[in-house]
N, C-alpha and C positions, 0 to 999 in steps of 0.2 A: 763813341763819337768818331766819325771818320773825317779825315782832312783831305781836301782836294789838292792835288799837286798840279801846278800849272804846267802846260806844255810850251809856254813861251820861253824863248831863249833869254829874254830880259829878266825873268824871274831868277834863273840860274846865274846869269851874269852878276846880278845884284848881290848874290851870295858868294861870289868869288870863284865861280866856275868858268873855265874857258870853254867856248862853244865853237866847234868846227862844223858848221852847218852845211850839209849837202856837198861834201867834197866830190869831185868828179872821179869815178872809178869805172871807166869804160872797159868792157870785156869785148875783145875783137878777135876775129879770125882772119888770117891772111892766106891768100892763095886758095888752095883746096881745103884748108883747115877750117873747121867750124869753131865758133866762139867757145862752145862748151868743151872743146878738146883740151883747152888749157885754162878753164874757168878758175880753178882753185889757185893755180900759180899766179895768174894775173890779179886776182882779187887780193891775195895775201901781199903781193908786191905793192899794189896801190895803197892798201891800208897801212903797210909799214912806212911807205913814203909820207903819208899824211901824219902818222904818229911822229916820225922823225922830224918833220917840219915844225909841228907845234912844240916839241921838246927843244929843238934847236933855237927857237925864238924865245924860249924861256917862259912860255905861258902854260905849260902843262908838266905835271909830274908823271914820268913814264909808268910809275907803279899805280897810278890812279886815273887811268883813262878807260872810259866806258864807250861802247859802240851801240848804236840803236838804229832800228829801221822798221818800216811798215810794209806789208805785202811782200814784194820781191826784195825789198830792203831787209825784211825780217829773215828771209831765206839767206841773204848775204850775212847777216849777223850770226846765224846758226853755223854757217860754214866758217866764218872767221874764228868763232870760239872753238871750233873743232880742229881747224887746220893751222891756226896761228897761236898756239898756246903761249901765254906770257905776254902777248901784245896788248891785251885788254884785261882789266881786272874783272869786268862783268859786261853783260849785254842785255839790251831790252829789245825783244823781238815781238812785234805786234801784228797779229793777223797774217801770218806767213803761210805760203804754200810749201810746206816742208817735205811732204811725201810726193816726189815727182812721178811716181807710178800712177797718180791720179790724173796726170796730164801727159799721156803717152805720145801725143802728136805735137806737143809743144805748148808753150805758155806765152801768152801775148804774142809778140812778133818772133819768138824763138821757133825755129824749125827743127824737127827731129823725126826720126822714123818711130814706128810703134815700139820697138825694143832696141 
């Protein structure tokens, strides 16, 4: 028998989980720099700020924080799990574009050259 797990934040809130839903983590480029030039550094800094915020407010245990995302958010999850060890205990990445060689000219509004 299989059990369906709800995607609703209310389901998890009712069970004592804290939900930080869709925190803003912009990746920007300044001047001649492209956003992807410092993607990892900006992503990790934003995620750390979000984690520090919920821990400081007393609503999250820093050893029990999970990160999740879909599509480009799943790509973000994979990068955070690789480049920010210890920040999250686990991650849920749904339907991500992980192999960027499949999108050599860019993804969505992202611009880049062939290689």
